[in-house]
N, C-alpha and C positions, 0 to 999 in steps of 0.2 A: 255534679247535680246531672238530674237525669232529662232527658229530652222526651218529646212526645213520643217519639217513635220508637223508642226504649221501653215505653209503657203499653206499645200494642197498635199504634195509632199514629198521625202524621196531622200535621197541620199545613196546609198548602197556603201561602199570602200571594196572591196577585194584586200589582196593582193595575186595576182595569180599564181607568182612563185618568184623563186628566179634565175637568167639569169643563175647560173651556173648550175644548173638542166636541164641536157639534155634533159630528160621527160617530161617536162611542153612544151607542143605542145599548138597550138590554130589552130583553124580553122576561128576565128574572127566572129564568128556568137554567138545570144543569141537567147536561146531556149525558149519556153513559159515551164510554170511549169510543171515538171511532164509530159512531152510528147515530143516528138523529131518533133515538128512544131515548124519551125522558125518563131521567133517572129521578131528580126533584122538582119543585115548581117554590119558589119562594112566596113567602107570604105578602098581599098586598103589590103583587107586582103584575105587568099586564098579562103574562102567562095565568098567571091565578083569577082575575078578572076576566079574563078569556073561557075559562074553563079548561084549562091544558090541563092534564092529570099524569102523576107517573103512569110510566108504561106507553101512555100514548107513544104513537112514531108518526114524525112530523113529515108530511109527505112535501105540498107545495106550499110556496107564499107569494102573494099576490100573483098566480095562476102560474108559476115558474115552477119547476119541480126543483127540489132541497139534496142536495149530496152532501156529507157531514164535512167533506174536505172543503166546501164552498159557502158553509153556512156563516160563519164572520164575515165575511165578503159581502155576503148579501143583507147580511143586518147594518152593514156598513154603509151601504148605498140608499137605506131609507131613512125618512123624516121623524122628528119626534112629533108627536102629536098629531100625525095622520094615523085613519085605520087603514088596516090591509087585511084580507083576505087570508085564511090559514087553511092548510086542508091535513087533515091528522087521521092516521087510523087508531081504533081504540077498538080491542077485543075483537077485529074482524071486521068491524063497522067502518064506511068512510063518513067522516066529520066535518064540516066546516064551520069554522066560527071566525070570529073577527078582533084583533090585537091591534093597539096602538103600542109601539115602544117609546119608550123611557129613557133620558138619559142616565147613561149607569154610575152608577153610584161610585164616590169617590177611589174608597176602600172597600174590598170585601174578602171575607174570611172564611175559609170552610174547612169544615174538622173530618173525618172519616175514620173511622175502626177501619183495620187492615182486616183480611179474612186470617183463619182459625189457621190455614196452610200456610200462612206468611210468617208465621208467631214462632219464637222460641219455647219450648218446655219453660221455660222461667220467665217469661212475656205471655204465656197462654195461663199458666198457675196464677200471675198475679190480675190478669182481667176477670178470672173464675172469680178468684178472692172479692175483687170489688164490686162486682156484678152482685155477689152475694149479698155483703153489707150494704149494699144500696136497695136492693130487694127486703133485707130485716128494717130496714129505716121507714118503709114504705107503708109496712103493714100496721 
């Protein structure tokens, strides 16, 4: 039986929080590894409601400088339902918005496709075949 990685991708499961933990808050966004650049924003999340977009770079939260290694710790110090100022760079322009963190959902799944450079020839061929067949169905 093949797993997700055999097909050129992987599934990342992370139990993010116990709903009884009041300090487990989220903005509903995914940052690029070791950076404050937003990779994705989840639907109907605090980040989406605040107007945060992919490729935005988070700069400051509640007038305090953000760093990639301290982001989760700062988020853990916030209170659910309270509004905080969020500063970010979007295409070179400084933007101020306001965000209200929410309690983290109990389970979150992220699906990723690996880059072509990380695939074996067989995996790349299978991905290309799958992609071509799904394009034909959509025509």
